[in-house]
PDB file of N, CA, C and O in Angstrom:
ATOM      1  N   MET A   1     -55.502  82.642 -23.107  1.00  0.00           N
ATOM      2  CA  MET A   1     -56.463  82.346 -21.808  1.00  0.00           C
ATOM      3  C   MET A   1     -56.410  81.009 -21.375  1.00  0.00           C
ATOM      4  O   MET A   1     -57.056  80.158 -21.986  1.00  0.00           O
ATOM      5  N   ALA A   2     -55.562  80.645 -20.170  1.00  0.00           N
ATOM      6  CA  ALA A   2     -55.421  79.442 -19.896  1.00  0.00           C
ATOM      7  C   ALA A   2     -56.604  79.085 -18.814  1.00  0.00           C
ATOM      8  O   ALA A   2     -56.923  79.945 -17.993  1.00  0.00           O
ATOM      9  N   ILE A   3     -57.195  77.912 -18.824  1.00  0.00           N
ATOM     10  CA  ILE A   3     -58.319  77.442 -18.131  1.00  0.00           C
ATOM     11  C   ILE A   3     -57.786  77.114 -16.883  1.00  0.00           C
ATOM     12  O   ILE A   3     -56.899  76.267 -16.779  1.00  0.00           O
ATOM     13  N   LYS A   4     -58.312  77.790 -15.805  1.00  0.00           N
ATOM     14  CA  LYS A   4     -57.962  77.433 -14.297  1.00  0.00           C
ATOM     15  C   LYS A   4     -58.633  76.177 -13.800  1.00  0.00           C
ATOM     16  O   LYS A   4     -58.116  75.158 -13.341  1.00  0.00           O
ATOM     17  N   TYR A   5     -60.153  76.540 -14.033  1.00  0.00           N
ATOM     18  CA  TYR A   5     -60.980  75.767 -13.375  1.00  0.00           C
ATOM     19  C   TYR A   5     -62.163  75.160 -14.406  1.00  0.00           C
ATOM     20  O   TYR A   5     -62.704  75.893 -15.234  1.00  0.00           O
ATOM     21  N   PHE A   6     -62.510  73.709 -14.260  1.00  0.00           N
ATOM     22  CA  PHE A   6     -63.763  73.422 -15.047  1.00  0.00           C
ATOM     23  C   PHE A   6     -65.138  73.699 -13.963  1.00  0.00           C
ATOM     24  O   PHE A   6     -64.926  73.346 -12.803  1.00  0.00           O
ATOM     25  N   ILE A   7     -66.234  74.174 -14.195  1.00  0.00           N
ATOM     26  CA  ILE A   7     -67.322  74.120 -13.414  1.00  0.00           C
ATOM     27  C   ILE A   7     -68.175  73.098 -13.382  1.00  0.00           C
ATOM     28  O   ILE A   7     -68.739  72.906 -14.458  1.00  0.00           O
ATOM     29  N   LYS A   8     -68.522  72.226 -12.332  1.00  0.00           N
ATOM     30  CA  LYS A   8     -69.386  71.120 -12.415  1.00  0.00           C
ATOM     31  C   LYS A   8     -70.626  71.360 -11.435  1.00  0.00           C
ATOM     32  O   LYS A   8     -70.519  71.973 -10.373  1.00  0.00           O
ATOM     33  N   SER A   9     -71.738  70.843 -11.884  1.00  0.00           N
ATOM     34  CA  SER A   9     -72.801  71.058 -11.378  1.00  0.00           C
ATOM     35  C   SER A   9     -73.683  69.600 -11.319  1.00  0.00           C
ATOM     36  O   SER A   9     -73.533  68.756 -12.203  1.00  0.00           O
ATOM     37  N   VAL A  10     -74.628  69.396 -10.167  1.00  0.00           N
ATOM     38  CA  VAL A  10     -75.540  68.382 -10.407  1.00  0.00           C
ATOM     39  C   VAL A  10     -76.664  68.609 -11.334  1.00  0.00           C
ATOM     40  O   VAL A  10     -77.442  69.544 -11.147  1.00  0.00           O
ATOM     41  N   VAL A  11     -76.774  67.862 -12.244  1.00  0.00           N
ATOM     42  CA  VAL A  11     -77.823  68.111 -13.343  1.00  0.00           C
ATOM     43  C   VAL A  11     -79.021  67.202 -13.323  1.00  0.00           C
ATOM     44  O   VAL A  11     -80.055  67.454 -13.943  1.00  0.00           O
ATOM     45  N   SER A  12     -78.813  66.011 -12.498  1.00  0.00           N
ATOM     46  CA  SER A  12     -80.055  64.895 -12.283  1.00  0.00           C
ATOM     47  C   SER A  12     -79.630  64.033 -11.072  1.00  0.00           C
ATOM     48  O   SER A  12     -78.497  63.909 -10.607  1.00  0.00           O
ATOM     49  N   GLU A  13     -80.765  63.475 -10.671  1.00  0.00           N
ATOM     50  CA  GLU A  13     -80.585  62.463  -9.798  1.00  0.00           C
ATOM     51  C   GLU A  13     -81.345  61.337 -10.195  1.00  0.00           C
ATOM     52  O   GLU A  13     -82.437  61.384 -10.760  1.00  0.00           O
ATOM     53  N   TYR A  14     -80.549  60.063  -9.789  1.00  0.00           N
ATOM     54  CA  TYR A  14     -81.192  58.542 -10.336  1.00  0.00           C
ATOM     55  C   TYR A  14     -80.867  57.657  -9.074  1.00  0.00           C
ATOM     56  O   TYR A  14     -80.032  57.914  -8.207  1.00  0.00           O
ATOM     57  N   GLU A  15     -81.699  56.561  -9.150  1.00  0.00           N
ATOM     58  CA  GLU A  15     -81.395  55.669  -8.148  1.00  0.00           C
ATOM     59  C   GLU A  15     -80.852  54.492  -8.565  1.00  0.00           C
ATOM     60  O   GLU A  15     -81.285  53.993  -9.603  1.00  0.00           O
ATOM     61  N   LYS A  16     -79.840  53.866  -7.849  1.00  0.00           N
ATOM     62  CA  LYS A  16     -78.898  52.589  -8.354  1.00  0.00           C
ATOM     63  C   LYS A  16     -78.884  51.716  -6.836  1.00  0.00           C
ATOM     64  O   LYS A  16     -78.492  52.157  -5.755  1.00  0.00           O
ATOM     65  N   ASP A  17     -79.279  50.736  -7.044  1.00  0.00           N
ATOM     66  CA  ASP A  17     -79.289  49.797  -5.934  1.00  0.00           C
ATOM     67  C   ASP A  17     -79.959  50.313  -4.607  1.00  0.00           C
ATOM     68  O   ASP A  17     -79.401  50.203  -3.516  1.00  0.00           O
ATOM     69  N   GLY A  18     -81.163  50.869  -4.777  1.00  0.00           N
ATOM     70  CA  GLY A  18     -81.770  51.610  -3.606  1.00  0.00           C
ATOM     71  C   GLY A  18     -81.258  52.836  -3.147  1.00  0.00           C
ATOM     72  O   GLY A  18     -81.892  53.431  -2.275  1.00  0.00           O
ATOM     73  N   VAL A  19     -80.201  53.319  -3.597  1.00  0.00           N
ATOM     74  CA  VAL A  19     -79.365  54.600  -3.140  1.00  0.00           C
ATOM     75  C   VAL A  19     -79.860  55.635  -4.322  1.00  0.00           C
ATOM     76  O   VAL A  19     -80.017  55.313  -5.500  1.00  0.00           O
ATOM     77  N   ILE A  20     -80.039  56.742  -3.848  1.00  0.00           N
ATOM     78  CA  ILE A  20     -80.154  57.989  -4.590  1.00  0.00           C
ATOM     79  C   ILE A  20     -78.744  58.784  -5.148  1.00  0.00           C
ATOM     80  O   ILE A  20     -78.181  59.467  -4.292  1.00  0.00           O
ATOM     81  N   LYS A  21     -78.276  58.760  -6.183  1.00  0.00           N
ATOM     82  CA  LYS A  21     -77.126  59.235  -6.555  1.00  0.00           C
ATOM     83  C   LYS A  21     -77.335  60.435  -7.332  1.00  0.00           C
ATOM     84  O   LYS A  21     -78.477  60.830  -7.563  1.00  0.00           O
ATOM     85  N   LYS A  22     -76.118  61.157  -7.828  1.00  0.00           N
ATOM     86  CA  LYS A  22     -76.254  62.284  -8.520  1.00  0.00           C
ATOM     87  C   LYS A  22     -75.640  62.280 -10.016  1.00  0.00           C
ATOM     88  O   LYS A  22     -74.885  61.365 -10.344  1.00  0.00           O
ATOM     89  N   SER A  23     -75.893  63.072 -10.705  1.00  0.00           N
ATOM     90  CA  SER A  23     -75.160  63.042 -12.100  1.00  0.00           C
ATOM     91  C   SER A  23     -74.885  64.645 -12.089  1.00  0.00           C
ATOM     92  O   SER A  23     -75.607  65.598 -11.798  1.00  0.00           O
ATOM     93  N   TYR A  24     -73.360  64.528 -12.588  1.00  0.00           N
ATOM     94  CA  TYR A  24     -72.829  65.880 -12.830  1.00  0.00           C
ATOM     95  C   TYR A  24     -72.451  66.236 -14.077  1.00  0.00           C
ATOM     96  O   TYR A  24     -72.202  65.313 -14.853  1.00  0.00           O
ATOM     97  N   ALA A  25     -72.334  67.501 -14.514  1.00  0.00           N
ATOM     98  CA  ALA A  25     -72.054  67.842 -15.815  1.00  0.00           C
ATOM     99  C   ALA A  25     -71.110  68.994 -15.787  1.00  0.00           C
ATOM    100  O   ALA A  25     -71.164  69.675 -14.763  1.00  0.00           O
ATOM    101  N   ASN A  26     -70.176  69.383 -16.787  1.00  0.00           N
ATOM    102  CA  ASN A  26     -69.427  70.467 -16.756  1.00  0.00           C
ATOM    103  C   ASN A  26     -70.418  71.587 -17.381  1.00  0.00           C
ATOM    104  O   ASN A  26     -71.022  71.381 -18.434  1.00  0.00           O
ATOM    105  N   ILE A  27     -70.517  72.624 -16.744  1.00  0.00           N
ATOM    106  CA  ILE A  27     -71.324  73.651 -17.007  1.00  0.00           C
ATOM    107  C   ILE A  27     -70.757  75.039 -17.520  1.00  0.00           C
ATOM    108  O   ILE A  27     -71.433  75.965 -17.967  1.00  0.00           O
ATOM    109  N   GLY A  28     -69.331  74.998 -17.362  1.00  0.00           N
ATOM    110  CA  GLY A  28     -68.564  76.196 -17.956  1.00  0.00           C
ATOM    111  C   GLY A  28     -67.021  76.136 -17.395  1.00  0.00           C
ATOM    112  O   GLY A  28     -66.511  75.137 -16.887  1.00  0.00           O
ATOM    113  N   THR A  29     -66.419  77.332 -17.577  1.00  0.00           N
ATOM    114  CA  THR A  29     -64.853  77.338 -17.152  1.00  0.00           C
ATOM    115  C   THR A  29     -64.598  78.546 -16.640  1.00  0.00           C
ATOM    116  O   THR A  29     -65.090  79.622 -16.978  1.00  0.00           O
ATOM    117  N   ILE A  30     -63.762  78.310 -15.763  1.00  0.00           N
ATOM    118  CA  ILE A  30     -63.191  79.832 -15.326  1.00  0.00           C
ATOM    119  C   ILE A  30     -61.604  79.831 -15.887  1.00  0.00           C
ATOM    120  O   ILE A  30     -60.874  78.856 -15.710  1.00  0.00           O
ATOM    121  N   PHE A  31     -61.277  80.736 -16.406  1.00  0.00           N
ATOM    122  CA  PHE A  31     -59.935  81.230 -17.247  1.00  0.00           C
ATOM    123  C   PHE A  31     -59.484  82.384 -16.719  1.00  0.00           C
ATOM    124  O   PHE A  31     -60.227  83.155 -16.112  1.00  0.00           O
ATOM    125  N   GLU A  32     -57.927  82.641 -16.958  1.00  0.00           N
ATOM    126  CA  GLU A  32     -57.316  83.710 -16.667  1.00  0.00           C
ATOM    127  C   GLU A  32     -57.399  84.574 -17.975  1.00  0.00           C
ATOM    128  O   GLU A  32     -57.339  84.042 -19.083  1.00  0.00           O
ATOM    129  N   SER A  33     -57.529  85.829 -17.816  1.00  0.00           N
ATOM    130  CA  SER A  33     -57.391  86.755 -18.801  1.00  0.00           C
ATOM    131  C   SER A  33     -56.678  87.955 -18.595  1.00  0.00           C
ATOM    132  O   SER A  33     -56.158  88.031 -17.482  1.00  0.00           O
ATOM    133  N   LYS A  34     -56.508  88.902 -19.343  1.00  0.00           N
ATOM    134  CA  LYS A  34     -55.530  89.902 -19.055  1.00  0.00           C
ATOM    135  C   LYS A  34     -55.992  90.819 -17.585  1.00  0.00           C
ATOM    136  O   LYS A  34     -55.211  91.380 -16.816  1.00  0.00           O
ATOM    137  N   ASN A  35     -57.303  90.770 -17.499  1.00  0.00           N
ATOM    138  CA  ASN A  35     -57.948  91.555 -16.554  1.00  0.00           C
ATOM    139  C   ASN A  35     -58.228  90.770 -15.207  1.00  0.00           C
ATOM    140  O   ASN A  35     -58.866  91.211 -14.252  1.00  0.00           O
ATOM    141  N   GLY A  36     -57.592  89.442 -15.314  1.00  0.00           N
ATOM    142  CA  GLY A  36     -57.915  88.485 -14.140  1.00  0.00           C
ATOM    143  C   GLY A  36     -58.911  87.427 -14.400  1.00  0.00           C
ATOM    144  O   GLY A  36     -59.322  87.277 -15.550  1.00  0.00           O
ATOM    145  N   LEU A  37     -59.346  86.666 -13.421  1.00  0.00           N
ATOM    146  CA  LEU A  37     -60.065  85.547 -13.563  1.00  0.00           C
ATOM    147  C   LEU A  37     -61.394  85.896 -14.334  1.00  0.00           C
ATOM    148  O   LEU A  37     -61.940  86.987 -14.164  1.00  0.00           O
ATOM    149  N   MET A  38     -61.856  85.017 -15.116  1.00  0.00           N
ATOM    150  CA  MET A  38     -63.316  85.244 -15.803  1.00  0.00           C
ATOM    151  C   MET A  38     -63.961  83.935 -15.795  1.00  0.00           C
ATOM    152  O   MET A  38     -63.374  82.853 -15.815  1.00  0.00           O
ATOM    153  N   MET A  39     -65.265  84.136 -15.762  1.00  0.00           N
ATOM    154  CA  MET A  39     -66.054  82.788 -15.847  1.00  0.00           C
ATOM    155  C   MET A  39     -66.874  82.815 -16.924  1.00  0.00           C
ATOM    156  O   MET A  39     -67.492  83.821 -17.269  1.00  0.00           O
ATOM    157  N   ALA A  40     -66.924  81.569 -17.579  1.00  0.00           N
ATOM    158  CA  ALA A  40     -67.886  81.469 -18.825  1.00  0.00           C
ATOM    159  C   ALA A  40     -68.718  80.537 -18.440  1.00  0.00           C
ATOM    160  O   ALA A  40     -68.197  79.431 -18.299  1.00  0.00           O
ATOM    161  N   LEU A  41     -70.217  80.640 -18.150  1.00  0.00           N
ATOM    162  CA  LEU A  41     -71.091  79.720 -17.907  1.00  0.00           C
ATOM    163  C   LEU A  41     -71.710  79.452 -19.322  1.00  0.00           C
ATOM    164  O   LEU A  41     -72.130  80.360 -20.039  1.00  0.00           O
ATOM    165  N   GLU A  42     -71.730  78.059 -19.675  1.00  0.00           N
ATOM    166  CA  GLU A  42     -72.215  77.781 -20.871  1.00  0.00           C
ATOM    167  C   GLU A  42     -73.469  77.236 -20.874  1.00  0.00           C
ATOM    168  O   GLU A  42     -74.258  77.387 -21.807  1.00  0.00           O
ATOM    169  N   VAL A  43     -73.756  76.445 -19.616  1.00  0.00           N
ATOM    170  CA  VAL A  43     -75.369  76.105 -19.170  1.00  0.00           C
ATOM    171  C   VAL A  43     -75.742  76.738 -17.854  1.00  0.00           C
ATOM    172  O   VAL A  43     -74.936  77.205 -17.049  1.00  0.00           O
ATOM    173  N   LEU A  44     -77.113  76.700 -17.719  1.00  0.00           N
ATOM    174  CA  LEU A  44     -77.400  77.011 -16.360  1.00  0.00           C
ATOM    175  C   LEU A  44     -78.211  75.996 -16.076  1.00  0.00           C
ATOM    176  O   LEU A  44     -79.337  76.037 -16.571  1.00  0.00           O
ATOM    177  N   PRO A  45     -77.885  74.989 -15.323  1.00  0.00           N
ATOM    178  CA  PRO A  45     -78.682  73.775 -14.916  1.00  0.00           C
ATOM    179  C   PRO A  45     -79.890  74.283 -13.907  1.00  0.00           C
ATOM    180  O   PRO A  45     -79.714  74.572 -12.723  1.00  0.00           O
ATOM    181  N   LEU A  46     -80.944  74.325 -14.496  1.00  0.00           N
ATOM    182  CA  LEU A  46     -82.123  74.598 -13.457  1.00  0.00           C
ATOM    183  C   LEU A  46     -82.304  73.566 -12.428  1.00  0.00           C
ATOM    184  O   LEU A  46     -83.026  73.907 -11.491  1.00  0.00           O
ATOM    185  N   PHE A  47     -81.813  72.387 -12.391  1.00  0.00           N
ATOM    186  CA  PHE A  47     -81.928  71.312 -11.467  1.00  0.00           C
ATOM    187  C   PHE A  47     -81.091  71.618 -10.147  1.00  0.00           C
ATOM    188  O   PHE A  47     -81.367  71.192  -9.026  1.00  0.00           O
ATOM    189  N   SER A  48     -80.063  72.401 -10.473  1.00  0.00           N
ATOM    190  CA  SER A  48     -79.169  72.836  -9.443  1.00  0.00           C
ATOM    191  C   SER A  48     -79.660  73.828  -8.671  1.00  0.00           C
ATOM    192  O   SER A  48     -79.084  73.902  -7.586  1.00  0.00           O
ATOM    193  N   LEU A  49     -80.803  74.875  -8.901  1.00  0.00           N
ATOM    194  CA  LEU A  49     -81.009  76.020  -8.317  1.00  0.00           C
ATOM    195  C   LEU A  49     -81.979  75.245  -7.148  1.00  0.00           C
ATOM    196  O   LEU A  49     -82.888  74.455  -7.402  1.00  0.00           O
ATOM    197  N   LYS A  50     -81.526  75.698  -5.769  1.00  0.00           N
ATOM    198  CA  LYS A  50     -81.964  75.252  -4.645  1.00  0.00           C
ATOM    199  C   LYS A  50     -82.155  76.651  -3.733  1.00  0.00           C
ATOM    200  O   LYS A  50     -81.150  77.285  -3.412  1.00  0.00           O
ATOM    201  N   GLU A  51     -83.282  77.030  -3.395  1.00  0.00           N
ATOM    202  CA  GLU A  51     -83.576  78.093  -2.411  1.00  0.00           C
ATOM    203  C   GLU A  51     -82.844  79.108  -3.217  1.00  0.00           C
ATOM    204  O   GLU A  51     -81.967  79.719  -2.605  1.00  0.00           O
ATOM    205  N   GLY A  52     -83.036  79.421  -4.520  1.00  0.00           N
ATOM    206  CA  GLY A  52     -82.459  80.514  -5.026  1.00  0.00           C
ATOM    207  C   GLY A  52     -81.000  80.623  -5.262  1.00  0.00           C
ATOM    208  O   GLY A  52     -80.562  81.696  -5.678  1.00  0.00           O
ATOM    209  N   LYS A  53     -80.264  79.707  -5.061  1.00  0.00           N
ATOM    210  CA  LYS A  53     -78.880  79.494  -5.014  1.00  0.00           C
ATOM    211  C   LYS A  53     -78.470  78.341  -6.115  1.00  0.00           C
ATOM    212  O   LYS A  53     -79.241  77.411  -6.353  1.00  0.00           O
ATOM    213  N   MET A  54     -77.380  78.457  -6.672  1.00  0.00           N
ATOM    214  CA  MET A  54     -76.801  77.663  -7.546  1.00  0.00           C
ATOM    215  C   MET A  54     -75.659  76.977  -6.924  1.00  0.00           C
ATOM    216  O   MET A  54     -74.832  77.855  -6.676  1.00  0.00           O
ATOM    217  N   LEU A  55     -75.170  75.708  -6.513  1.00  0.00           N
ATOM    218  CA  LEU A  55     -73.939  75.286  -6.073  1.00  0.00           C
ATOM    219  C   LEU A  55     -73.281  74.507  -7.051  1.00  0.00           C
ATOM    220  O   LEU A  55     -73.898  73.733  -7.783  1.00  0.00           O
ATOM    221  N   ALA A  56     -72.027  74.679  -7.101  1.00  0.00           N
ATOM    222  CA  ALA A  56     -71.264  74.124  -8.176  1.00  0.00           C
ATOM    223  C   ALA A  56     -69.903  73.908  -7.581  1.00  0.00           C
ATOM    224  O   ALA A  56     -69.487  74.563  -6.625  1.00  0.00           O
ATOM    225  N   PHE A  57     -69.094  72.772  -8.310  1.00  0.00           N
ATOM    226  CA  PHE A  57     -67.787  72.486  -7.867  1.00  0.00           C
ATOM    227  C   PHE A  57     -66.598  73.192  -8.804  1.00  0.00           C
ATOM    228  O   PHE A  57     -66.871  73.411  -9.984  1.00  0.00           O
ATOM    229  N   LEU A  58     -65.604  73.463  -8.415  1.00  0.00           N
ATOM    230  CA  LEU A  58     -64.531  73.615  -9.456  1.00  0.00           C
ATOM    231  C   LEU A  58     -63.366  72.684  -9.304  1.00  0.00           C
ATOM    232  O   LEU A  58     -62.791  72.358  -8.265  1.00  0.00           O
ATOM    233  N   ASN A  59     -63.117  72.304 -10.592  1.00  0.00           N
ATOM    234  CA  ASN A  59     -62.100  71.088 -10.777  1.00  0.00           C
ATOM    235  C   ASN A  59     -61.107  71.572 -11.648  1.00  0.00           C
ATOM    236  O   ASN A  59     -61.405  72.144 -12.696  1.00  0.00           O
ATOM    237  N   THR A  60     -59.702  71.343 -11.212  1.00  0.00           N
ATOM    238  CA  THR A  60     -58.442  71.844 -12.014  1.00  0.00           C
ATOM    239  C   THR A  60     -58.539  71.062 -13.295  1.00  0.00           C
ATOM    240  O   THR A  60     -59.236  70.055 -13.417  1.00  0.00           O
ATOM    241  N   PRO A  61     -57.840  71.558 -14.185  1.00  0.00           N
ATOM    242  CA  PRO A  61     -57.744  70.611 -15.397  1.00  0.00           C
ATOM    243  C   PRO A  61     -57.150  69.237 -15.163  1.00  0.00           C
ATOM    244  O   PRO A  61     -57.678  68.218 -15.606  1.00  0.00           O
ATOM    245  N   GLU A  62     -55.854  69.243 -14.336  1.00  0.00           N
ATOM    246  CA  GLU A  62     -55.474  68.001 -13.634  1.00  0.00           C
ATOM    247  C   GLU A  62     -56.321  67.158 -13.056  1.00  0.00           C
ATOM    248  O   GLU A  62     -56.206  65.977 -13.385  1.00  0.00           O
ATOM    249  N   GLU A  63     -57.157  67.448 -12.269  1.00  0.00           N
ATOM    250  CA  GLU A  63     -58.200  66.653 -11.642  1.00  0.00           C
ATOM    251  C   GLU A  63     -59.153  66.040 -12.681  1.00  0.00           C
ATOM    252  O   GLU A  63     -59.538  64.877 -12.561  1.00  0.00           O
ATOM    253  N   VAL A  64     -59.542  66.850 -13.728  1.00  0.00           N
ATOM    254  CA  VAL A  64     -60.236  66.166 -14.683  1.00  0.00           C
ATOM    255  C   VAL A  64     -59.528  65.141 -15.427  1.00  0.00           C
ATOM    256  O   VAL A  64     -60.014  64.037 -15.674  1.00  0.00           O
ATOM    257  N   GLU A  65     -58.323  65.538 -15.796  1.00  0.00           N
ATOM    258  CA  GLU A  65     -57.484  64.536 -16.680  1.00  0.00           C
ATOM    259  C   GLU A  65     -57.222  63.165 -16.040  1.00  0.00           C
ATOM    260  O   GLU A  65     -57.274  62.106 -16.667  1.00  0.00           O
ATOM    261  N   ASN A  66     -56.927  63.286 -14.689  1.00  0.00           N
ATOM    262  CA  ASN A  66     -56.731  62.172 -13.596  1.00  0.00           C
ATOM    263  C   ASN A  66     -58.128  61.274 -13.700  1.00  0.00           C
ATOM    264  O   ASN A  66     -58.081  60.080 -13.993  1.00  0.00           O
ATOM    265  N   TYR A  67     -59.223  61.885 -13.462  1.00  0.00           N
ATOM    266  CA  TYR A  67     -60.434  61.251 -13.540  1.00  0.00           C
ATOM    267  C   TYR A  67     -60.703  60.624 -14.667  1.00  0.00           C
ATOM    268  O   TYR A  67     -61.149  59.483 -14.549  1.00  0.00           O
ATOM    269  N   LYS A  68     -60.534  61.112 -15.886  1.00  0.00           N
ATOM    270  CA  LYS A  68     -60.798  60.676 -17.379  1.00  0.00           C
ATOM    271  C   LYS A  68     -59.847  59.254 -17.413  1.00  0.00           C
ATOM    272  O   LYS A  68     -60.271  58.125 -17.661  1.00  0.00           O
ATOM    273  N   ASN A  69     -58.466  59.631 -17.095  1.00  0.00           N
ATOM    274  CA  ASN A  69     -57.450  58.228 -17.113  1.00  0.00           C
ATOM    275  C   ASN A  69     -57.993  57.116 -16.370  1.00  0.00           C
ATOM    276  O   ASN A  69     -58.040  55.960 -16.791  1.00  0.00           O
ATOM    277  N   ALA A  70     -58.469  57.583 -15.056  1.00  0.00           N
ATOM    278  CA  ALA A  70     -58.916  56.576 -14.420  1.00  0.00           C
ATOM    279  C   ALA A  70     -60.073  55.617 -14.789  1.00  0.00           C
ATOM    280  O   ALA A  70     -60.243  54.507 -14.286  1.00  0.00           O
ATOM    281  N   ARG A  71     -60.786  56.152 -15.660  1.00  0.00           N
ATOM    282  CA  ARG A  71     -62.233  55.632 -15.961  1.00  0.00           C
ATOM    283  C   ARG A  71     -61.775  54.890 -17.315  1.00  0.00           C
ATOM    284  O   ARG A  71     -62.627  54.087 -17.696  1.00  0.00           O
ATOM    285  N   LYS A  72     -60.751  54.959 -18.046  1.00  0.00           N
ATOM    286  CA  LYS A  72     -60.749  54.455 -19.175  1.00  0.00           C
ATOM    287  C   LYS A  72     -60.378  52.722 -19.210  1.00  0.00           C
ATOM    288  O   LYS A  72     -59.372  52.285 -18.650  1.00  0.00           O
ATOM    289  N   SER A  73     -61.030  52.131 -19.707  1.00  0.00           N
ATOM    290  CA  SER A  73     -60.662  50.771 -19.780  1.00  0.00           C
ATOM    291  C   SER A  73     -59.667  50.457 -20.731  1.00  0.00           C
ATOM    292  O   SER A  73     -59.665  51.176 -21.731  1.00  0.00           O
ATOM    293  N   PRO A  74     -58.791  49.528 -20.664  1.00  0.00           N
ATOM    294  CA  PRO A  74     -58.145  48.977 -21.576  1.00  0.00           C
ATOM    295  C   PRO A  74     -58.674  48.261 -22.638  1.00  0.00           C
ATOM    296  O   PRO A  74     -58.863  47.047 -22.557  1.00  0.00           O
ATOM    297  N   GLY A  75     -58.966  49.009 -23.776  1.00  0.00           N
ATOM    298  CA  GLY A  75     -59.814  48.513 -24.866  1.00  0.00           C
ATOM    299  C   GLY A  75     -58.700  48.138 -26.247  1.00  0.00           C
ATOM    300  O   GLY A  75     -57.581  48.645 -26.181  1.00  0.00           O
ATOM    301  N   LYS A  76     -59.004  47.342 -27.346  1.00  0.00           N
ATOM    302  CA  LYS A  76     -58.100  47.214 -28.311  1.00  0.00           C
ATOM    303  C   LYS A  76     -58.128  48.388 -29.369  1.00  0.00           C
ATOM    304  O   LYS A  76     -59.142  48.990 -29.722  1.00  0.00           O
ATOM    305  N   SER A  77     -57.270  48.534 -29.666  1.00  0.00           N
ATOM    306  CA  SER A  77     -56.977  49.425 -30.896  1.00  0.00           C
ATOM    307  C   SER A  77     -57.461  48.822 -31.950  1.00  0.00           C
ATOM    308  O   SER A  77     -57.726  47.620 -31.911  1.00  0.00           O
ATOM    309  N   LEU A  78     -57.654  49.594 -33.084  1.00  0.00           N
ATOM    310  CA  LEU A  78     -58.062  49.243 -34.322  1.00  0.00           C
ATOM    311  C   LEU A  78     -56.944  48.130 -34.982  1.00  0.00           C
ATOM    312  O   LEU A  78     -57.290  47.129 -35.610  1.00  0.00           O
ATOM    313  N   ASN A  79     -55.665  48.482 -34.731  1.00  0.00           N
ATOM    314  CA  ASN A  79     -54.529  47.582 -35.111  1.00  0.00           C
ATOM    315  C   ASN A  79     -54.608  46.158 -34.483  1.00  0.00           C
ATOM    316  O   ASN A  79     -54.134  45.136 -34.979  1.00  0.00           O
ATOM    317  N   GLN A  80     -55.345  46.273 -33.205  1.00  0.00           N
ATOM    318  CA  GLN A  80     -55.253  44.609 -32.592  1.00  0.00           C
ATOM    319  C   GLN A  80     -56.595  43.837 -32.919  1.00  0.00           C
ATOM    320  O   GLN A  80     -56.833  42.702 -32.505  1.00  0.00           O
ATOM    321  N   ILE A  81     -57.371  44.524 -33.644  1.00  0.00           N
ATOM    322  CA  ILE A  81     -58.780  43.850 -34.107  1.00  0.00           C
ATOM    323  C   ILE A  81     -58.409  42.596 -34.909  1.00  0.00           C
ATOM    324  O   ILE A  81     -57.439  42.688 -35.661  1.00  0.00           O
ATOM    325  N   GLU A  82     -59.044  41.487 -34.837  1.00  0.00           N
ATOM    326  CA  GLU A  82     -58.781  40.296 -35.909  1.00  0.00           C
ATOM    327  C   GLU A  82     -59.559  40.699 -37.197  1.00  0.00           C
ATOM    328  O   GLU A  82     -60.680  41.204 -37.243  1.00  0.00           O
ATOM    329  N   ASP A  83     -58.668  40.346 -38.323  1.00  0.00           N
ATOM    330  CA  ASP A  83     -59.177  40.514 -39.579  1.00  0.00           C
ATOM    331  C   ASP A  83     -60.432  39.626 -39.913  1.00  0.00           C
ATOM    332  O   ASP A  83     -61.435  39.997 -40.523  1.00  0.00           O
ATOM    333  N   ASP A  84     -60.160  38.299 -39.356  1.00  0.00           N
ATOM    334  CA  ASP A  84     -61.174  37.360 -39.813  1.00  0.00           C
ATOM    335  C   ASP A  84     -62.518  37.593 -38.696  1.00  0.00           C
ATOM    336  O   ASP A  84     -62.432  37.275 -37.510  1.00  0.00           O
ATOM    337  N   VAL A  85     -63.635  38.144 -39.257  1.00  0.00           N
ATOM    338  CA  VAL A  85     -64.710  38.302 -38.568  1.00  0.00           C
ATOM    339  C   VAL A  85     -65.562  36.907 -38.617  1.00  0.00           C
ATOM    340  O   VAL A  85     -65.942  36.413 -39.678  1.00  0.00           O
ATOM    341  N   PRO A  86     -65.822  36.317 -37.286  1.00  0.00           N
ATOM    342  CA  PRO A  86     -66.598  35.030 -37.541  1.00  0.00           C
ATOM    343  C   PRO A  86     -68.162  34.858 -37.844  1.00  0.00           C
ATOM    344  O   PRO A  86     -68.877  33.985 -37.353  1.00  0.00           O
ATOM    345  N   PHE A  87     -68.608  35.982 -38.861  1.00  0.00           N
ATOM    346  CA  PHE A  87     -69.910  35.757 -39.298  1.00  0.00           C
ATOM    347  C   PHE A  87     -70.288  36.047 -40.484  1.00  0.00           C
ATOM    348  O   PHE A  87     -71.449  35.832 -40.832  1.00  0.00           O
TER     349      PHE A  87
END
């Protein structure tokens, strides 16, 4: 069963610098089975229900991986941490 899409939806709103922004979460997956595409919802975000409908985005695994790689900051690995702690 190969994952075709990750399902993301708005789960909350917050204010930053006077602008209302939205926070998204992965709520399930769409995967390929022997009978075709199937959807597995892991969470039903009640915040996303607007006028009896739920809106969600479909992101391919590649899009998710590219997003994660773009957000990674170059940090030190455990091998690069100094042995002498100054306290």
